[in-house]
PyMOL commands that place a pseudoatom at each C-alpha (Angstrom):
pseudoatom trace, name=CA, resn=MET, resi=1, chain=A, elem=C, hetatm=0, pos=[88.889, 92.931, 95.085]
pseudoatom trace, name=CA, resn=PRO, resi=2, chain=A, elem=C, hetatm=0, pos=[88.947, 90.432, 92.591]
pseudoatom trace, name=CA, resn=ARG, resi=3, chain=A, elem=C, hetatm=0, pos=[86.037, 89.014, 92.343]
pseudoatom trace, name=CA, resn=PRO, resi=4, chain=A, elem=C, hetatm=0, pos=[85.356, 85.466, 92.409]
pseudoatom trace, name=CA, resn=ASP, resi=5, chain=A, elem=C, hetatm=0, pos=[85.434, 82.891, 89.868]
pseudoatom trace, name=CA, resn=LYS, resi=6, chain=A, elem=C, hetatm=0, pos=[83.288, 81.775, 86.495]
pseudoatom trace, name=CA, resn=GLY, resi=7, chain=A, elem=C, hetatm=0, pos=[81.907, 78.574, 88.113]
pseudoatom trace, name=CA, resn=THR, resi=8, chain=A, elem=C, hetatm=0, pos=[79.000, 77.422, 88.402]
pseudoatom trace, name=CA, resn=LYS, resi=9, chain=A, elem=C, hetatm=0, pos=[77.489, 79.394, 91.590]
pseudoatom trace, name=CA, resn=GLN, resi=10, chain=A, elem=C, hetatm=0, pos=[78.540, 81.860, 90.400]
pseudoatom trace, name=CA, resn=LYS, resi=11, chain=A, elem=C, hetatm=0, pos=[77.135, 82.112, 86.539]
pseudoatom trace, name=CA, resn=LEU, resi=12, chain=A, elem=C, hetatm=0, pos=[74.094, 81.581, 88.982]
pseudoatom trace, name=CA, resn=ILE, resi=13, chain=A, elem=C, hetatm=0, pos=[74.798, 84.682, 91.515]
pseudoatom trace, name=CA, resn=ASP, resi=14, chain=A, elem=C, hetatm=0, pos=[75.255, 87.032, 88.632]
pseudoatom trace, name=CA, resn=THR, resi=15, chain=A, elem=C, hetatm=0, pos=[72.588, 85.857, 86.674]
pseudoatom trace, name=CA, resn=ALA, resi=16, chain=A, elem=C, hetatm=0, pos=[70.062, 86.091, 89.801]
pseudoatom trace, name=CA, resn=LYS, resi=17, chain=A, elem=C, hetatm=0, pos=[71.198, 89.509, 90.240]
pseudoatom trace, name=CA, resn=THR, resi=18, chain=A, elem=C, hetatm=0, pos=[70.835, 91.242, 86.671]
pseudoatom trace, name=CA, resn=LEU, resi=19, chain=A, elem=C, hetatm=0, pos=[67.409, 89.703, 86.129]
pseudoatom trace, name=CA, resn=ILE, resi=20, chain=A, elem=C, hetatm=0, pos=[65.976, 90.165, 89.654]
pseudoatom trace, name=CA, resn=TRP, resi=21, chain=A, elem=C, hetatm=0, pos=[67.661, 94.017, 89.023]
pseudoatom trace, name=CA, resn=THR, resi=22, chain=A, elem=C, hetatm=0, pos=[66.279, 94.223, 85.759]
pseudoatom trace, name=CA, resn=SER, resi=23, chain=A, elem=C, hetatm=0, pos=[62.348, 93.298, 86.669]
pseudoatom trace, name=CA, resn=SER, resi=24, chain=A, elem=C, hetatm=0, pos=[61.973, 92.012, 89.910]
pseudoatom trace, name=CA, resn=TYR, resi=25, chain=A, elem=C, hetatm=0, pos=[62.109, 89.197, 92.758]
pseudoatom trace, name=CA, resn=GLY, resi=26, chain=A, elem=C, hetatm=0, pos=[58.690, 87.758, 91.882]
pseudoatom trace, name=CA, resn=ALA, resi=27, chain=A, elem=C, hetatm=0, pos=[58.716, 88.043, 88.507]
pseudoatom trace, name=CA, resn=VAL, resi=28, chain=A, elem=C, hetatm=0, pos=[61.519, 85.624, 88.071]
pseudoatom trace, name=CA, resn=SER, resi=29, chain=A, elem=C, hetatm=0, pos=[61.689, 81.885, 88.590]
pseudoatom trace, name=CA, resn=VAL, resi=30, chain=A, elem=C, hetatm=0, pos=[63.780, 79.656, 89.133]
pseudoatom trace, name=CA, resn=ASP, resi=31, chain=A, elem=C, hetatm=0, pos=[63.865, 77.823, 85.768]
pseudoatom trace, name=CA, resn=ASP, resi=32, chain=A, elem=C, hetatm=0, pos=[64.006, 81.150, 84.515]
pseudoatom trace, name=CA, resn=ILE, resi=33, chain=A, elem=C, hetatm=0, pos=[67.825, 82.037, 86.502]
pseudoatom trace, name=CA, resn=CYS, resi=34, chain=A, elem=C, hetatm=0, pos=[68.928, 78.235, 85.433]
pseudoatom trace, name=CA, resn=LYS, resi=35, chain=A, elem=C, hetatm=0, pos=[67.556, 78.847, 81.733]
pseudoatom trace, name=CA, resn=GLU, resi=36, chain=A, elem=C, hetatm=0, pos=[69.042, 82.299, 81.719]
pseudoatom trace, name=CA, resn=ALA, resi=37, chain=A, elem=C, hetatm=0, pos=[72.494, 81.019, 83.034]
pseudoatom trace, name=CA, resn=GLY, resi=38, chain=A, elem=C, hetatm=0, pos=[72.627, 77.557, 81.156]
pseudoatom trace, name=CA, resn=VAL, resi=39, chain=A, elem=C, hetatm=0, pos=[72.541, 75.817, 84.311]
pseudoatom trace, name=CA, resn=LYS, resi=40, chain=A, elem=C, hetatm=0, pos=[70.458, 72.491, 85.236]
pseudoatom trace, name=CA, resn=LYS, resi=41, chain=A, elem=C, hetatm=0, pos=[68.209, 73.026, 87.655]
pseudoatom trace, name=CA, resn=GLY, resi=42, chain=A, elem=C, hetatm=0, pos=[69.363, 69.691, 89.820]
pseudoatom trace, name=CA, resn=SER, resi=43, chain=A, elem=C, hetatm=0, pos=[72.674, 72.033, 89.736]
pseudoatom trace, name=CA, resn=PHE, resi=44, chain=A, elem=C, hetatm=0, pos=[70.391, 75.463, 91.550]
pseudoatom trace, name=CA, resn=TYR, resi=45, chain=A, elem=C, hetatm=0, pos=[69.729, 73.424, 94.210]
pseudoatom trace, name=CA, resn=HIS, resi=46, chain=A, elem=C, hetatm=0, pos=[72.993, 72.036, 95.297]
pseudoatom trace, name=CA, resn=TYR, resi=47, chain=A, elem=C, hetatm=0, pos=[73.879, 75.340, 95.730]
pseudoatom trace, name=CA, resn=PHE, resi=48, chain=A, elem=C, hetatm=0, pos=[70.806, 76.529, 96.983]
pseudoatom trace, name=CA, resn=PRO, resi=49, chain=A, elem=C, hetatm=0, pos=[68.433, 75.607, 98.932]
pseudoatom trace, name=CA, resn=SER, resi=50, chain=A, elem=C, hetatm=0, pos=[65.431, 77.942, 97.815]
pseudoatom trace, name=CA, resn=LYS, resi=51, chain=A, elem=C, hetatm=0, pos=[65.527, 81.394, 95.415]
pseudoatom trace, name=CA, resn=GLN, resi=52, chain=A, elem=C, hetatm=0, pos=[65.647, 83.044, 98.655]
pseudoatom trace, name=CA, resn=ASP, resi=53, chain=A, elem=C, hetatm=0, pos=[69.200, 82.114, 99.696]
pseudoatom trace, name=CA, resn=LEU, resi=54, chain=A, elem=C, hetatm=0, pos=[70.143, 82.779, 96.197]
pseudoatom trace, name=CA, resn=ALA, resi=55, chain=A, elem=C, hetatm=0, pos=[68.953, 86.021, 96.831]
pseudoatom trace, name=CA, resn=ILE, resi=56, chain=A, elem=C, hetatm=0, pos=[70.396, 86.658, 99.824]
pseudoatom trace, name=CA, resn=ALA, resi=57, chain=A, elem=C, hetatm=0, pos=[74.028, 85.326, 98.349]
pseudoatom trace, name=CA, resn=VAL, resi=58, chain=A, elem=C, hetatm=0, pos=[73.220, 88.330, 95.684]
pseudoatom trace, name=CA, resn=MET, resi=59, chain=A, elem=C, hetatm=0, pos=[72.771, 91.327, 98.080]
pseudoatom trace, name=CA, resn=GLU, resi=60, chain=A, elem=C, hetatm=0, pos=[75.887, 90.112, 100.051]
pseudoatom trace, name=CA, resn=GLU, resi=61, chain=A, elem=C, hetatm=0, pos=[77.999, 89.841, 96.706]
pseudoatom trace, name=CA, resn=TYR, resi=62, chain=A, elem=C, hetatm=0, pos=[76.317, 93.108, 95.781]
pseudoatom trace, name=CA, resn=TYR, resi=63, chain=A, elem=C, hetatm=0, pos=[77.671, 94.609, 99.457]
pseudoatom trace, name=CA, resn=GLU, resi=64, chain=A, elem=C, hetatm=0, pos=[80.841, 92.608, 99.430]
pseudoatom trace, name=CA, resn=TYR, resi=65, chain=A, elem=C, hetatm=0, pos=[82.122, 93.980, 95.945]
pseudoatom trace, name=CA, resn=LYS, resi=66, chain=A, elem=C, hetatm=0, pos=[80.091, 96.734, 94.759]
pseudoatom trace, name=CA, resn=ILE, resi=67, chain=A, elem=C, hetatm=0, pos=[79.023, 99.224, 97.397]
pseudoatom trace, name=CA, resn=GLU, resi=68, chain=A, elem=C, hetatm=0, pos=[81.845, 97.924, 100.201]
pseudoatom trace, name=CA, resn=ALA, resi=69, chain=A, elem=C, hetatm=0, pos=[84.572, 98.266, 97.486]
pseudoatom trace, name=CA, resn=VAL, resi=70, chain=A, elem=C, hetatm=0, pos=[83.114, 102.032, 96.388]
pseudoatom trace, name=CA, resn=MET, resi=71, chain=A, elem=C, hetatm=0, pos=[82.876, 103.202, 100.027]
pseudoatom trace, name=CA, resn=LYS, resi=72, chain=A, elem=C, hetatm=0, pos=[85.675, 102.147, 102.181]
pseudoatom trace, name=CA, resn=PRO, resi=73, chain=A, elem=C, hetatm=0, pos=[88.259, 104.875, 99.571]
pseudoatom trace, name=CA, resn=VAL, resi=74, chain=A, elem=C, hetatm=0, pos=[85.385, 106.852, 99.368]
pseudoatom trace, name=CA, resn=PHE, resi=75, chain=A, elem=C, hetatm=0, pos=[85.607, 107.081, 102.820]
pseudoatom trace, name=CA, resn=ALA, resi=76, chain=A, elem=C, hetatm=0, pos=[89.291, 107.439, 103.876]
pseudoatom trace, name=CA, resn=ALA, resi=77, chain=A, elem=C, hetatm=0, pos=[90.066, 109.019, 106.995]
pseudoatom trace, name=CA, resn=ASN, resi=78, chain=A, elem=C, hetatm=0, pos=[92.888, 110.606, 105.463]
pseudoatom trace, name=CA, resn=LYS, resi=79, chain=A, elem=C, hetatm=0, pos=[90.644, 112.607, 103.359]
pseudoatom trace, name=CA, resn=SER, resi=80, chain=A, elem=C, hetatm=0, pos=[88.412, 115.865, 104.016]
pseudoatom trace, name=CA, resn=PHE, resi=81, chain=A, elem=C, hetatm=0, pos=[85.073, 115.185, 104.569]
pseudoatom trace, name=CA, resn=GLN, resi=82, chain=A, elem=C, hetatm=0, pos=[83.922, 117.149, 101.733]
pseudoatom trace, name=CA, resn=SER, resi=83, chain=A, elem=C, hetatm=0, pos=[86.268, 115.721, 100.118]
pseudoatom trace, name=CA, resn=GLN, resi=84, chain=A, elem=C, hetatm=0, pos=[84.468, 112.143, 100.840]
pseudoatom trace, name=CA, resn=ILE, resi=85, chain=A, elem=C, hetatm=0, pos=[81.130, 113.689, 99.709]
pseudoatom trace, name=CA, resn=GLU, resi=86, chain=A, elem=C, hetatm=0, pos=[82.088, 114.378, 96.374]
pseudoatom trace, name=CA, resn=ASP, resi=87, chain=A, elem=C, hetatm=0, pos=[83.227, 111.220, 95.507]
pseudoatom trace, name=CA, resn=LEU, resi=88, chain=A, elem=C, hetatm=0, pos=[80.161, 109.181, 97.309]
pseudoatom trace, name=CA, resn=THR, resi=89, chain=A, elem=C, hetatm=0, pos=[78.412, 111.394, 95.021]
pseudoatom trace, name=CA, resn=ASP, resi=90, chain=A, elem=C, hetatm=0, pos=[80.408, 111.029, 91.787]
pseudoatom trace, name=CA, resn=ALA, resi=91, chain=A, elem=C, hetatm=0, pos=[80.245, 107.016, 92.453]
pseudoatom trace, name=CA, resn=ILE, resi=92, chain=A, elem=C, hetatm=0, pos=[76.579, 106.963, 93.028]
pseudoatom trace, name=CA, resn=LEU, resi=93, chain=A, elem=C, hetatm=0, pos=[76.497, 108.925, 89.653]
pseudoatom trace, name=CA, resn=ARG, resi=94, chain=A, elem=C, hetatm=0, pos=[78.463, 106.699, 87.742]
pseudoatom trace, name=CA, resn=ASP, resi=95, chain=A, elem=C, hetatm=0, pos=[77.128, 103.991, 88.904]
pseudoatom trace, name=CA, resn=ASN, resi=96, chain=A, elem=C, hetatm=0, pos=[73.652, 104.162, 87.545]
pseudoatom trace, name=CA, resn=ARG, resi=97, chain=A, elem=C, hetatm=0, pos=[74.596, 105.667, 84.328]
pseudoatom trace, name=CA, resn=ALA, resi=98, chain=A, elem=C, hetatm=0, pos=[76.755, 102.782, 83.733]
pseudoatom trace, name=CA, resn=ASN, resi=99, chain=A, elem=C, hetatm=0, pos=[73.998, 100.414, 84.618]
pseudoatom trace, name=CA, resn=LEU, resi=100, chain=A, elem=C, hetatm=0, pos=[71.568, 102.205, 82.346]
pseudoatom trace, name=CA, resn=GLU, resi=101, chain=A, elem=C, hetatm=0, pos=[73.861, 102.193, 79.707]
pseudoatom trace, name=CA, resn=GLU, resi=102, chain=A, elem=C, hetatm=0, pos=[74.777, 98.331, 80.728]
pseudoatom trace, name=CA, resn=HIS, resi=103, chain=A, elem=C, hetatm=0, pos=[70.977, 97.464, 80.652]
pseudoatom trace, name=CA, resn=GLY, resi=104, chain=A, elem=C, hetatm=0, pos=[69.083, 99.824, 78.872]
pseudoatom trace, name=CA, resn=CYS, resi=105, chain=A, elem=C, hetatm=0, pos=[67.070, 100.351, 81.954]
pseudoatom trace, name=CA, resn=VAL, resi=106, chain=A, elem=C, hetatm=0, pos=[67.466, 102.421, 85.232]
pseudoatom trace, name=CA, resn=CYS, resi=107, chain=A, elem=C, hetatm=0, pos=[68.123, 100.031, 88.072]
pseudoatom trace, name=CA, resn=GLY, resi=108, chain=A, elem=C, hetatm=0, pos=[68.552, 102.157, 91.321]
pseudoatom trace, name=CA, resn=CYS, resi=109, chain=A, elem=C, hetatm=0, pos=[69.146, 99.899, 93.838]
pseudoatom trace, name=CA, resn=PRO, resi=110, chain=A, elem=C, hetatm=0, pos=[68.800, 96.142, 94.521]
pseudoatom trace, name=CA, resn=LEU, resi=111, chain=A, elem=C, hetatm=0, pos=[68.238, 96.294, 97.491]
pseudoatom trace, name=CA, resn=ALA, resi=112, chain=A, elem=C, hetatm=0, pos=[66.264, 99.285, 97.818]
pseudoatom trace, name=CA, resn=ALA, resi=113, chain=A, elem=C, hetatm=0, pos=[63.974, 97.519, 94.691]
pseudoatom trace, name=CA, resn=LEU, resi=114, chain=A, elem=C, hetatm=0, pos=[63.708, 93.671, 96.736]
pseudoatom trace, name=CA, resn=GLY, resi=115, chain=A, elem=C, hetatm=0, pos=[62.843, 94.896, 100.280]
pseudoatom trace, name=CA, resn=SER, resi=116, chain=A, elem=C, hetatm=0, pos=[60.306, 97.381, 98.965]
pseudoatom trace, name=CA, resn=GLU, resi=117, chain=A, elem=C, hetatm=0, pos=[59.070, 94.876, 96.404]
pseudoatom trace, name=CA, resn=LEU, resi=118, chain=A, elem=C, hetatm=0, pos=[58.723, 92.165, 100.121]
pseudoatom trace, name=CA, resn=ILE, resi=119, chain=A, elem=C, hetatm=0, pos=[56.371, 94.102, 101.879]
pseudoatom trace, name=CA, resn=GLY, resi=120, chain=A, elem=C, hetatm=0, pos=[54.811, 91.803, 104.032]
pseudoatom trace, name=CA, resn=GLU, resi=121, chain=A, elem=C, hetatm=0, pos=[56.632, 88.361, 103.021]
pseudoatom trace, name=CA, resn=GLU, resi=122, chain=A, elem=C, hetatm=0, pos=[59.922, 87.210, 102.337]
pseudoatom trace, name=CA, resn=LYS, resi=123, chain=A, elem=C, hetatm=0, pos=[60.532, 88.407, 105.801]
pseudoatom trace, name=CA, resn=ILE, resi=124, chain=A, elem=C, hetatm=0, pos=[64.369, 87.142, 105.345]
pseudoatom trace, name=CA, resn=ILE, resi=125, chain=A, elem=C, hetatm=0, pos=[64.838, 89.244, 102.563]
pseudoatom trace, name=CA, resn=ARG, resi=126, chain=A, elem=C, hetatm=0, pos=[63.696, 92.205, 104.415]
pseudoatom trace, name=CA, resn=ALA, resi=127, chain=A, elem=C, hetatm=0, pos=[66.055, 91.375, 107.170]
pseudoatom trace, name=CA, resn=LYS, resi=128, chain=A, elem=C, hetatm=0, pos=[68.943, 91.248, 105.259]
pseudoatom trace, name=CA, resn=VAL, resi=129, chain=A, elem=C, hetatm=0, pos=[68.590, 94.719, 103.313]
pseudoatom trace, name=CA, resn=GLU, resi=130, chain=A, elem=C, hetatm=0, pos=[67.952, 95.938, 106.507]
pseudoatom trace, name=CA, resn=GLU, resi=131, chain=A, elem=C, hetatm=0, pos=[71.199, 94.741, 108.295]
pseudoatom trace, name=CA, resn=ILE, resi=132, chain=A, elem=C, hetatm=0, pos=[73.081, 96.029, 104.343]
pseudoatom trace, name=CA, resn=PHE, resi=133, chain=A, elem=C, hetatm=0, pos=[71.252, 98.765, 105.255]
pseudoatom trace, name=CA, resn=GLY, resi=134, chain=A, elem=C, hetatm=0, pos=[73.146, 98.986, 107.850]
pseudoatom trace, name=CA, resn=ARG, resi=135, chain=A, elem=C, hetatm=0, pos=[76.230, 98.471, 107.486]
pseudoatom trace, name=CA, resn=CYS, resi=136, chain=A, elem=C, hetatm=0, pos=[76.104, 101.181, 105.217]
pseudoatom trace, name=CA, resn=ARG, resi=137, chain=A, elem=C, hetatm=0, pos=[75.070, 103.508, 107.356]
pseudoatom trace, name=CA, resn=GLU, resi=138, chain=A, elem=C, hetatm=0, pos=[77.898, 102.992, 109.591]
pseudoatom trace, name=CA, resn=PHE, resi=139, chain=A, elem=C, hetatm=0, pos=[80.699, 104.859, 106.897]
pseudoatom trace, name=CA, resn=LEU, resi=140, chain=A, elem=C, hetatm=0, pos=[78.213, 107.985, 106.937]
pseudoatom trace, name=CA, resn=ILE, resi=141, chain=A, elem=C, hetatm=0, pos=[77.392, 107.691, 110.452]
pseudoatom trace, name=CA, resn=ASN, resi=142, chain=A, elem=C, hetatm=0, pos=[81.845, 107.491, 110.959]
pseudoatom trace, name=CA, resn=ALA, resi=143, chain=A, elem=C, hetatm=0, pos=[82.567, 110.622, 108.480]
pseudoatom trace, name=CA, resn=ILE, resi=144, chain=A, elem=C, hetatm=0, pos=[80.211, 112.683, 109.829]
pseudoatom trace, name=CA, resn=ARG, resi=145, chain=A, elem=C, hetatm=0, pos=[80.857, 112.652, 113.411]
pseudoatom trace, name=CA, resn=ARG, resi=146, chain=A, elem=C, hetatm=0, pos=[84.111, 112.741, 112.264]
pseudoatom trace, name=CA, resn=ALA, resi=147, chain=A, elem=C, hetatm=0, pos=[83.567, 116.370, 110.646]
pseudoatom trace, name=CA, resn=VAL, resi=148, chain=A, elem=C, hetatm=0, pos=[80.931, 117.035, 113.420]
pseudoatom trace, name=CA, resn=GLU, resi=149, chain=A, elem=C, hetatm=0, pos=[84.296, 116.761, 115.720]
pseudoatom trace, name=CA, resn=ASP, resi=150, chain=A, elem=C, hetatm=0, pos=[86.590, 118.924, 113.363]
pseudoatom trace, name=CA, resn=LYS, resi=151, chain=A, elem=C, hetatm=0, pos=[83.889, 121.336, 112.855]
pseudoatom trace, name=CA, resn=SER, resi=152, chain=A, elem=C, hetatm=0, pos=[83.492, 120.878, 109.030]
pseudoatom trace, name=CA, resn=ILE, resi=153, chain=A, elem=C, hetatm=0, pos=[79.845, 120.629, 109.288]
pseudoatom trace, name=CA, resn=PRO, resi=154, chain=A, elem=C, hetatm=0, pos=[76.848, 121.663, 111.855]
pseudoatom trace, name=CA, resn=VAL, resi=155, chain=A, elem=C, hetatm=0, pos=[75.057, 118.401, 113.456]
pseudoatom trace, name=CA, resn=ALA, resi=156, chain=A, elem=C, hetatm=0, pos=[74.752, 117.443, 116.600]
pseudoatom trace, name=CA, resn=ASN, resi=157, chain=A, elem=C, hetatm=0, pos=[73.053, 113.587, 116.182]
pseudoatom trace, name=CA, resn=ALA, resi=158, chain=A, elem=C, hetatm=0, pos=[76.109, 111.776, 113.526]
pseudoatom trace, name=CA, resn=GLU, resi=159, chain=A, elem=C, hetatm=0, pos=[73.048, 108.437, 113.382]
pseudoatom trace, name=CA, resn=GLU, resi=160, chain=A, elem=C, hetatm=0, pos=[70.032, 110.563, 112.915]
pseudoatom trace, name=CA, resn=LYS, resi=161, chain=A, elem=C, hetatm=0, pos=[72.738, 112.480, 110.090]
pseudoatom trace, name=CA, resn=ALA, resi=162, chain=A, elem=C, hetatm=0, pos=[73.823, 109.631, 108.559]
pseudoatom trace, name=CA, resn=GLN, resi=163, chain=A, elem=C, hetatm=0, pos=[69.740, 107.997, 108.812]
pseudoatom trace, name=CA, resn=GLU, resi=164, chain=A, elem=C, hetatm=0, pos=[68.850, 111.435, 106.818]
pseudoatom trace, name=CA, resn=VAL, resi=165, chain=A, elem=C, hetatm=0, pos=[71.051, 111.335, 104.087]
pseudoatom trace, name=CA, resn=HIS, resi=166, chain=A, elem=C, hetatm=0, pos=[70.869, 106.681, 103.847]
pseudoatom trace, name=CA, resn=ASP, resi=167, chain=A, elem=C, hetatm=0, pos=[67.261, 107.910, 103.013]
pseudoatom trace, name=CA, resn=PHE, resi=168, chain=A, elem=C, hetatm=0, pos=[67.338, 111.349, 100.777]
pseudoatom trace, name=CA, resn=ILE, resi=169, chain=A, elem=C, hetatm=0, pos=[69.721, 108.555, 97.950]
pseudoatom trace, name=CA, resn=THR, resi=170, chain=A, elem=C, hetatm=0, pos=[67.891, 106.017, 98.934]
pseudoatom trace, name=CA, resn=GLY, resi=171, chain=A, elem=C, hetatm=0, pos=[64.333, 108.205, 97.427]
pseudoatom trace, name=CA, resn=LEU, resi=172, chain=A, elem=C, hetatm=0, pos=[66.103, 109.572, 94.397]
pseudoatom trace, name=CA, resn=MET, resi=173, chain=A, elem=C, hetatm=0, pos=[67.509, 106.090, 93.309]
pseudoatom trace, name=CA, resn=ILE, resi=174, chain=A, elem=C, hetatm=0, pos=[63.557, 104.897, 93.967]
pseudoatom trace, name=CA, resn=MET, resi=175, chain=A, elem=C, hetatm=0, pos=[62.588, 107.662, 92.066]
pseudoatom trace, name=CA, resn=ALA, resi=176, chain=A, elem=C, hetatm=0, pos=[64.857, 107.103, 88.989]
pseudoatom trace, name=CA, resn=ARG, resi=177, chain=A, elem=C, hetatm=0, pos=[64.297, 103.053, 88.772]
pseudoatom trace, name=CA, resn=ILE, resi=178, chain=A, elem=C, hetatm=0, pos=[59.931, 104.365, 88.544]
pseudoatom trace, name=CA, resn=HIS, resi=179, chain=A, elem=C, hetatm=0, pos=[60.472, 106.874, 86.259]
pseudoatom trace, name=CA, resn=ASN, resi=180, chain=A, elem=C, hetatm=0, pos=[63.309, 105.267, 84.492]
pseudoatom trace, name=CA, resn=SER, resi=181, chain=A, elem=C, hetatm=0, pos=[65.449, 108.666, 83.954]
pseudoatom trace, name=CA, resn=LEU, resi=182, chain=A, elem=C, hetatm=0, pos=[68.247, 109.512, 85.857]
pseudoatom trace, name=CA, resn=ASP, resi=183, chain=A, elem=C, hetatm=0, pos=[66.551, 113.982, 85.312]
pseudoatom trace, name=CA, resn=GLY, resi=184, chain=A, elem=C, hetatm=0, pos=[65.573, 113.546, 89.270]
pseudoatom trace, name=CA, resn=LEU, resi=185, chain=A, elem=C, hetatm=0, pos=[69.354, 111.979, 90.544]
pseudoatom trace, name=CA, resn=GLU, resi=186, chain=A, elem=C, hetatm=0, pos=[71.013, 114.159, 89.018]
pseudoatom trace, name=CA, resn=ARG, resi=187, chain=A, elem=C, hetatm=0, pos=[69.615, 116.977, 89.281]
pseudoatom trace, name=CA, resn=ASP, resi=188, chain=A, elem=C, hetatm=0, pos=[68.820, 116.919, 93.457]
pseudoatom trace, name=CA, resn=LEU, resi=189, chain=A, elem=C, hetatm=0, pos=[71.832, 114.439, 94.959]
pseudoatom trace, name=CA, resn=LYS, resi=190, chain=A, elem=C, hetatm=0, pos=[74.387, 117.033, 94.672]
pseudoatom trace, name=CA, resn=PRO, resi=191, chain=A, elem=C, hetatm=0, pos=[72.484, 120.346, 95.589]
pseudoatom trace, name=CA, resn=GLY, resi=192, chain=A, elem=C, hetatm=0, pos=[70.287, 118.107, 98.523]
pseudoatom trace, name=CA, resn=MET, resi=193, chain=A, elem=C, hetatm=0, pos=[73.797, 116.774, 99.801]
pseudoatom trace, name=CA, resn=ARG, resi=194, chain=A, elem=C, hetatm=0, pos=[75.173, 119.720, 100.955]
pseudoatom trace, name=CA, resn=ARG, resi=195, chain=A, elem=C, hetatm=0, pos=[71.619, 121.631, 102.244]
pseudoatom trace, name=CA, resn=ILE, resi=196, chain=A, elem=C, hetatm=0, pos=[71.513, 118.246, 104.630]
pseudoatom trace, name=CA, resn=LEU, resi=197, chain=A, elem=C, hetatm=0, pos=[74.458, 118.115, 105.423]
pseudoatom trace, name=CA, resn=GLY, resi=198, chain=A, elem=C, hetatm=0, pos=[74.698, 122.062, 105.596]
pseudoatom trace, name=CA, resn=ILE, resi=199, chain=A, elem=C, hetatm=0, pos=[78.114, 122.088, 104.053]
pseudoatom trace, name=CA, resn=ASP, resi=200, chain=A, elem=C, hetatm=0, pos=[79.043, 125.267, 102.618]
pseudoatom trace, name=CA, resn=ASP, resi=201, chain=A, elem=C, hetatm=0, pos=[77.501, 126.537, 99.285]
pseudoatom trace, name=CA, resn=LYS, resi=202, chain=A, elem=C, hetatm=0, pos=[81.272, 127.373, 97.715]
pseudoatom trace, name=CA, resn=PHE, resi=203, chain=A, elem=C, hetatm=0, pos=[81.817, 123.610, 97.375]
pseudoatom trace, name=CA, resn=GLU, resi=204, chain=A, elem=C, hetatm=0, pos=[80.759, 122.628, 93.993]
pseudoatom trace, name=CA, resn=ILE, resi=205, chain=A, elem=C, hetatm=0, pos=[81.462, 119.109, 92.866]
pseudoatom trace, name=CA, resn=SER, resi=206, chain=A, elem=C, hetatm=0, pos=[83.399, 119.013, 89.098]
pseudoatom trace, name=CA, resn=GLN, resi=207, chain=A, elem=C, hetatm=0, pos=[81.051, 117.325, 86.850]
pseudoatom trace, name=CA, resn=ASN, resi=208, chain=A, elem=C, hetatm=0, pos=[83.861, 116.250, 84.863]
pseudoatom trace, name=CA, resn=ARG, resi=209, chain=A, elem=C, hetatm=0, pos=[84.829, 114.043, 87.293]
pseudoatom trace, name=CA, resn=ILE, resi=210, chain=A, elem=C, hetatm=0, pos=[81.777, 112.094, 86.780]
for i in range(1, 210): cmd.bond("trace and resi %d" % i, "trace and resi %d" % (i + 1))
show_as sticks, trace
zoom trace
């Protein structure tokens, strides 16, 4: 899917995404965003009533052009469940390595970072994070349901298992951000996914595909 044109609004979204992701929502001001984007403050408020509104736009774009763009082909219905999980883990590791190379630090999951930072405040942002997480879980729920139906995995409740998988991935990415290291993610993601989903130990994710 092509990304939007690099107009003023898009510059603000891209700049805010980078600054908030590599730092934090609270540490980044509207002035910081405008300065980094080379945009006048009046133009900022023309497009976004507040920093909160910009953060919502950043999250929506991140979902559309990052998460959804990856999840749709990963969970294509014509693929086996093992292939779907293989492709998902490959995509997660590739993305985190690319972000480390681009930004010089481990960014983890920007949605989780925002949600955990804003506990007790910015309820609109926290609600948006949970809404988008819900969309992500739907991909997992549907894939797990199909896998249960064709007896690929021994799972009874697709919703609960999807939540467990989502929490496991998110937790690893949060810890990777905290430690500023991908060691744990690279070590634990693949075997952890196999264990949680009950995938046979013979299922191997090729290192050379990442």
